[in-house]
N, C-alpha and C positions, 0 to 999 in steps of 0.2 A: 504493500500500500504506500510505502514511503516513495517508491519510484513513481507511482501514479501521481501523487501529490506534487512531487518535484517537477514533473513534466506535464502538468495539467494544461498549461497554455499551449504547449507544442501539440498535445493531443487534440485540443480544440481546433487549432489552426489547420492541422493536417486533415482533420475530419471534414472541415469545410472544403478544402481542396479536393478531397476524395469525392464529395458530393458533386462538386463542379465537373470533375472528370467523368463522373458516371451519368449525371442527369442531362447535361447539355446534349450528348448523343441521343438521349431518349426524345428530346424535343425535336431535334433535327430529323431523327429517324421517323417520328410521327408525321412531320410535314412532308417527307418524301414518300411515306407509305400510303398516305391518303389517296393521291392520284393513282398509284400503282394498284392499291386494293380496289379502288373504284373501277379501274380498267379490267381487273381480274374478274370482278363481279359482272361487268357489263358485256364482255366479249369472251366467249368460250376459248378461243385460241389464245387470248391473253392469259387466261387462268391456266391453261395447259403449259404455258411457258413460265409465267411468273411464280406460281406456287412451287413447282418442283425446284426451280433455280434458287428461290429464297430458302427452301429447306436444305438444299445442298450447301449454300453459303454458311448456314448455321453449323454444319458438321466440321468446318475447318477449325482445328485446334487454336485456341486464343493466342497462345505463345507464338505459334507459327505465323499467325496473321499479324501480330505486333511486329515481329522481326521482318516480315515482308513489306510492311508499309513504306519504309524509306525507299525501297526499290520502286514501289508503285506510284508514290506521290512526290518523290524527290525531296524528302525531309531528312534531317539529321536523325541519327538513331535515338538520341535522347529527347527529341522533340515530343512534348505531350500530345501534339496533333496526331501522332501515330496511334496512340491509344484511343483517342476520341473518334478518329475516322473508323478504326476497327470496330469499336463499340456501336457506331452508327450503322455499320454494315450488319452487325448482329441484331440491332433493333429493327431494321428494315426486314431482315430475314424472319423475325418473329411476327411482326405486325402485318405484313402483306396478307398472309393467310387469315389472320384474325379479322382484319378489316373486310376482306372479301366475304368471309363467312358471316360477319355481322350484317353486312348490307344484304346478303342473300337471305337472311332470316327475317327481313322486313316483310310483313304480309303483303301479298299481291293486291288484295282489295284496298289496302291503304294507299298503295302507289297509284292504283287506278282512280281512287277517289281524288287524290291530289292532282292527277293529270286532268280529271274532269273539271276541277276547280280552276284550271288555267295555269297551273304550274308548268314551266318548261323544265327540261332535264336538270340544268344547273340549279335553278331555284328550288326544285323539288328535292334535290340532293341535300342542300343546306337546311331547308326548312322542315323536311319530313324524314328523309331516309337517314341522314347523319344523326339527328337526335335520337331516333329509335334504335340506332346501332350502338349508342354510347355504352350501354352495360357490357356488351361483349368486347368492345374496343378497350374499355377501362381494364377489363380482366387481362387482355393482352399487354397493356401498358404496365400493369403491376408485375407481370412476369418479366418483361423487358427491364424494368427499373431495378428489380431485385437482382436479376442476373448481372446487370452492368455493375452494380455495387460490389458484387462478388468478384467479377472479372477484373475490375480496376486493380485489385491487389496483385494480380498476376503480372501486370505491367511493371511492377517494381523489379522484376528480373531483368528488364532492359533499362532500368533507371527511372521509370515513371510509374508511380502507383499509389500515391496517397498513403493510406494506412498500411499498405503492404510493406512500407519501409520498416515498420516496427516488427513485422513478422520475420523479415530476412535479417535485419540488424540484431534482433533478439536471439536469433538462432545461431549466431556466430559463437565460437568457443571463447569462454564458457557461456552456455546458454543463459539468457536473461528471461526467465519465465514470466515475471510480472509484465515485461514489455510485450512478449508474445501474446499473453492472455489479454492484455489491454487492447492490442490491435484487433484480435479476433472478436472480442466483446463489442467493440465500437462498430465494426463492420456489421455484425448481427443487429445491433441496435439501430444503426442507420437504415438497414434494409427493412426492419420491422416498422420504423417510423414512416419511411417513404411509402411503404405498402399501405399503412393505415391512412395516411393523408390522401392517397389516390383513391382508396375505397370510399372515404368520406366525400371526396370531390365527386366521385361517380354517383353517390346517393343524392348529393345536392343538385346535380345536373339532371337527374331523372326522378323527380318527385312522384311521377305517375307509376314508376316501377315499384314503389313502396305501398301503393294502394291495393287493397284486397277487394275481391268481389263484394259488391254491396256498399262500397264506399268506406268500409272500416279500414283502420290502419293498425 
């Protein structure tokens, strides 16, 4: 406990950096995945290409992708952008299928009713289809966010990794177990906190999903 008290400021600062490295790719990945998921839902040929390719991307080991990034985007090996771009790739790989499935789950009568009311494709998407798809999308976002928070620590192997620093540094001989445990606990706490906040945000954005038949809650 003495080690934790002595390094509390550093743990807090690195935790914030860990969140930045993990969550910015989630936001960028969501923005990229929306049009891809929409296309996968709208056109069968797009789904046949995008969904398998996204699944294949997610099978690439994280360390291998981190190491490959400088070759692919021309950065230095210690550039944090390597980790963030790789995590964006993983986020897109997770969300494309989730968004396509979420949009496909919107009832056809609802879409037909919106069309009959005069909504065109783009307006119908933002006013009707996207709001109804939010619960499934949020579930995908929660998986992506928690996964990214975990994977950021792996980036410490190439010199970028937020709380992963305490895991590797603490493992050096002789091992510093309070340092290692602190890093692990903070990663778990951050993952649980972000997951909870996303779940609450999903509930706030979909009040109708909390309604039971007959109007009770």
